[in-house]
C-alpha beads as a LAMMPS data file, in Angstrom:
LAMMPS data file: protein, C-alpha beads

108 atoms
107 bonds

1 atom types
1 bond types

-500.0 500.0 xlo xhi
-500.0 500.0 ylo yhi
-500.0 500.0 zlo zhi

Masses

1 110.0

Atoms # bond

1 1 1 -349.389 339.138 362.455
2 1 1 -346.169 338.413 360.320
3 1 1 -342.828 340.167 361.263
4 1 1 -342.865 342.548 358.875
5 1 1 -345.555 344.416 359.744
6 1 1 -345.302 347.102 362.492
7 1 1 -347.428 346.957 365.727
8 1 1 -350.707 349.399 365.310
9 1 1 -349.477 350.959 368.377
10 1 1 -346.282 352.496 366.783
11 1 1 -346.126 355.941 365.941
12 1 1 -343.092 358.103 364.273
13 1 1 -342.629 361.846 363.823
14 1 1 -339.511 362.974 361.812
15 1 1 -338.580 366.688 360.872
16 1 1 -336.966 367.656 358.038
17 1 1 -335.410 370.865 356.227
18 1 1 -335.494 370.481 352.202
19 1 1 -332.993 372.627 350.310
20 1 1 -334.353 373.927 347.276
21 1 1 -333.254 375.570 343.932
22 1 1 -335.148 378.683 344.780
23 1 1 -336.966 378.780 341.407
24 1 1 -338.506 375.225 342.519
25 1 1 -339.713 375.631 346.212
26 1 1 -343.572 376.234 344.960
27 1 1 -343.038 372.613 343.132
28 1 1 -341.106 370.974 346.018
29 1 1 -343.825 372.638 348.413
30 1 1 -346.593 370.825 346.159
31 1 1 -344.522 367.330 346.164
32 1 1 -343.963 367.631 349.566
33 1 1 -347.800 367.942 350.166
34 1 1 -348.935 365.064 348.250
35 1 1 -346.870 362.589 350.522
36 1 1 -349.624 361.358 352.897
37 1 1 -348.783 362.433 356.539
38 1 1 -346.560 365.169 355.919
39 1 1 -347.126 369.132 356.852
40 1 1 -344.878 372.060 356.050
41 1 1 -344.257 374.431 359.020
42 1 1 -342.071 377.137 357.531
43 1 1 -340.517 377.885 353.997
44 1 1 -337.631 380.556 353.664
45 1 1 -336.843 383.103 351.521
46 1 1 -333.367 381.292 350.850
47 1 1 -335.107 378.215 349.733
48 1 1 -335.398 375.980 353.007
49 1 1 -338.705 374.442 353.380
50 1 1 -339.200 372.902 357.292
51 1 1 -341.591 369.886 357.465
52 1 1 -342.902 367.154 359.415
53 1 1 -343.691 363.398 358.256
54 1 1 -345.693 360.810 360.473
55 1 1 -345.608 357.057 360.050
56 1 1 -346.432 353.798 361.647
57 1 1 -342.808 352.449 360.941
58 1 1 -339.057 353.679 360.444
59 1 1 -339.397 352.230 357.167
60 1 1 -342.568 354.074 356.435
61 1 1 -340.836 357.329 357.336
62 1 1 -338.067 356.381 354.947
63 1 1 -340.183 355.790 352.054
64 1 1 -341.756 358.873 352.225
65 1 1 -338.683 360.767 352.559
66 1 1 -337.411 358.666 349.276
67 1 1 -340.579 359.534 347.682
68 1 1 -339.789 363.569 348.502
69 1 1 -335.779 363.298 348.212
70 1 1 -335.738 362.319 344.016
71 1 1 -337.608 365.728 343.329
72 1 1 -335.605 367.626 340.923
73 1 1 -335.965 370.973 342.608
74 1 1 -334.803 369.269 346.107
75 1 1 -330.586 370.045 346.440
76 1 1 -330.216 368.055 349.975
77 1 1 -333.129 366.996 352.506
78 1 1 -331.760 366.994 355.771
79 1 1 -333.290 364.935 358.570
80 1 1 -333.591 367.167 361.900
81 1 1 -335.634 365.199 364.712
82 1 1 -337.070 361.589 364.615
83 1 1 -339.344 360.739 367.688
84 1 1 -340.749 356.933 368.173
85 1 1 -343.732 356.610 370.296
86 1 1 -345.147 353.336 371.367
87 1 1 -348.622 354.184 372.437
88 1 1 -349.465 350.883 374.319
89 1 1 -345.875 351.777 376.667
90 1 1 -347.399 355.401 377.099
91 1 1 -350.731 354.175 378.169
92 1 1 -348.921 352.422 380.938
93 1 1 -346.905 355.294 382.445
94 1 1 -348.266 357.690 385.023
95 1 1 -348.195 361.403 384.400
96 1 1 -344.977 361.792 386.250
97 1 1 -343.350 359.038 384.035
98 1 1 -344.472 360.851 380.844
99 1 1 -342.930 364.218 382.192
100 1 1 -339.749 362.314 382.876
101 1 1 -339.774 360.570 379.633
102 1 1 -340.214 364.000 377.805
103 1 1 -337.321 365.545 379.728
104 1 1 -335.069 362.421 379.000
105 1 1 -336.012 362.597 375.427
106 1 1 -335.120 366.064 374.975
107 1 1 -331.970 366.218 376.889
108 1 1 -330.653 363.233 374.854

Bonds

1 1 1 2
2 1 2 3
3 1 3 4
4 1 4 5
5 1 5 6
6 1 6 7
7 1 7 8
8 1 8 9
9 1 9 10
10 1 10 11
11 1 11 12
12 1 12 13
13 1 13 14
14 1 14 15
15 1 15 16
16 1 16 17
17 1 17 18
18 1 18 19
19 1 19 20
20 1 20 21
21 1 21 22
22 1 22 23
23 1 23 24
24 1 24 25
25 1 25 26
26 1 26 27
27 1 27 28
28 1 28 29
29 1 29 30
30 1 30 31
31 1 31 32
32 1 32 33
33 1 33 34
34 1 34 35
35 1 35 36
36 1 36 37
37 1 37 38
38 1 38 39
39 1 39 40
40 1 40 41
41 1 41 42
42 1 42 43
43 1 43 44
44 1 44 45
45 1 45 46
46 1 46 47
47 1 47 48
48 1 48 49
49 1 49 50
50 1 50 51
51 1 51 52
52 1 52 53
53 1 53 54
54 1 54 55
55 1 55 56
56 1 56 57
57 1 57 58
58 1 58 59
59 1 59 60
60 1 60 61
61 1 61 62
62 1 62 63
63 1 63 64
64 1 64 65
65 1 65 66
66 1 66 67
67 1 67 68
68 1 68 69
69 1 69 70
70 1 70 71
71 1 71 72
72 1 72 73
73 1 73 74
74 1 74 75
75 1 75 76
76 1 76 77
77 1 77 78
78 1 78 79
79 1 79 80
80 1 80 81
81 1 81 82
82 1 82 83
83 1 83 84
84 1 84 85
85 1 85 86
86 1 86 87
87 1 87 88
88 1 88 89
89 1 89 90
90 1 90 91
91 1 91 92
92 1 92 93
93 1 93 94
94 1 94 95
95 1 95 96
96 1 96 97
97 1 97 98
98 1 98 99
99 1 99 100
100 1 100 101
101 1 101 102
102 1 102 103
103 1 103 104
104 1 104 105
105 1 105 106
106 1 106 107
107 1 107 108
């Protein structure tokens, strides 16, 4: 495995809010849904779209964000949350360790 290829056990999840031109909300939603690993969770009457992106690395998430960000109907794309999980480490943790990890992730 070369150094630029991330381990297969990495998993990244990012949530974002897209602030859209009201007349472009539907086309922006289509553009978001066209990107692999995205899911729209809410849309507001003011033109905000809340969605998540799944990926295998920080770079993967960034590339997907860049694809979405350039849509002409988006005024601003704001990241809200980014979580990184290393599945190989998760397998080593006991259930109590997982609970403690989750508590610390939420507190930070």
